[in-house]
N, C-alpha and C positions, 0 to 999 in steps of 0.2 A: 461881842466876844463869841467865838465859835462854840457851839454845844459840843460836850463831849458825849461820845456814844460809849455804851457798855461793850466791853470786848467780848467777843464770841470764843467758844472754846478753842476753835481751830486757830484763832488769832494769837492765843496764848503759847501755842507750840509752833507757829510759823516763823518765817524769816524776819528778821528786824524790819521796821518800817522803811519804805522806799526800796526794798530789795525785790518787790514783785511777789506775785503768788507763787507758792511751791506746789508744783503738780502732785497729786496723789498717785502712788504707784499702783499699777493695775495688779489685781489679786494674784492672777496667774504668773506674774514675773517675780513674785516673792518665792524664797526657797520653801521647800515642803516643810522643814521644821518650823519656820516662821508661820506658815500657814495654820499648822496644827496648833502651834502656841496660841496664836490669836483666836483660833476658833474655840479652844479651851477656855480662854479668858472671857470671850463673848458669852459662852454658855453660862459660865458661872456667874457673870453679871446680870444676865437675864434670870436665872433661877433665883439668885439672892434678892433681886428686885421683886420678883413674884412672891417669895416668901415674906417679904416686908410688907408687901400690899396685902397679903392674905393675914397676916397678924394684925395689921391695922384695921382690917375690916372685922376681924374677930373682937378686937378690944372695943370697937365702936358699937358692935352688937351687944357685947357684954354690958357696957356702961349705959345703953339706951333703956 
């Protein structure tokens, strides 16, 4: 029986199986508004992640 692999994040949003890989659009080919929106979302994601890591570090130090 073939082994099932865990899907990767890009697999979840890609074309259906057998359709081949979907090329990633080049950043400069995206409209300015889309670039600005994506940049804002990426910044928020990074800052939220950093805040979460910082609070976990503080909690670990407090409990120790």
